[in-house]
N, C-alpha and C positions, 0 to 999 in steps of 0.2 A: 504494500500500500504506500503510495507516494503523497506527499503534501501538495496542496494546490499552489500553483505558481502565481506570483503577482503579475499584473498586466505589464507589458513591455514598456509603457510610458511612465510607470511609477518610478520616482526618483527619491523616495524617502519623504519623511514628514516635513523637514525644514528646508531642504535644498530646493524644492520646487516653489517655495513661497516667493512672491514678488517683493522687491524692495519697496515699491510704492505703486499706486494706480492713479491714472488721470482719466477724465472723461472728455471725449471729443465733442466740440460744439458743432452746431449746424454749419458754421463757417470754416470748419476744418482746423480749429485752433485747440491747443491743449495748454494747461498750466503744468509747469515742471514742478513736481513736489519738492518741498523744502529739503528733505533728506538727500535727494538727487542733486539739487543746487549746491548744497553744502559739500557733498563728496566731489563734485566737479569744479568747485570754486567759482560758481556762476554768480554774477551780480547783474543788476539792471543794465541792459545794453550789451550783455555778453552775447556772442554768436556761437551757436552750436551746429555741429555737422551730424548728419544722419548717414549711416552706412548699413548695407545689407550683406549678410553672409548666409547663404542658403535661405532657410525660412525664418531667420532671426534678423532683427533690425537693432542697430546699436546707435546710441547718441553719445557724442563726445564734445568737449569744449574745442572750438576752432582755434587755430593759431592766431596770433595777433596780426601777423602780416602774411600775405600770400607770397608764393615763390616768385611771382612776377614782380611784386613790389621790392622784394629783397634784391633780385637780380638787377632791377633798374637803378637801385641805390648804389650797389657795388660797381656797376658798369654803366654810368650815365651816357657814355658815347658808344654803347654797343659792346658786345663781348670782345675780349682780347683776341688777337690773332692766334691761330692754332700753332702749336710748336710740336716738333717731334720729340721723342724720348731722348735722342742724342743731343738735340738743342737744349733741352732742359738740364740734362746731365752736365753739359759744358757750362751753362750759366751758373749752376750750383758750384762747380769746381772753380770757376772764375771768382765767384763771390767769396769762397773760402780762401783762395790765394790772396785776394785783396784784404780780407779781414785779418789774416795772419802774416802779412808781409812785414818784413823788418823795415823800420823807418830810419 
């Protein structure tokens, strides 16, 4: 005689409990619960990103700046010219020679 098996979707009593719940409004809006805001460090004006992985959807705090904004700040005149590995190696060697040259 064997014991009955738990359904495949059962994950234990506590593991399956949601952190918090929100209700969707008719306009498609939700409120982010206080515990989630606290864990993500969200304040008024914070931007969040939604991501899907299979049948799960994740929310995370968005970075302060986009990659495009960072790139534009670092390279206002466009990206630097491409260099070969050999050119980079030579530039590093030259820099070291100049730094340690006897005066």
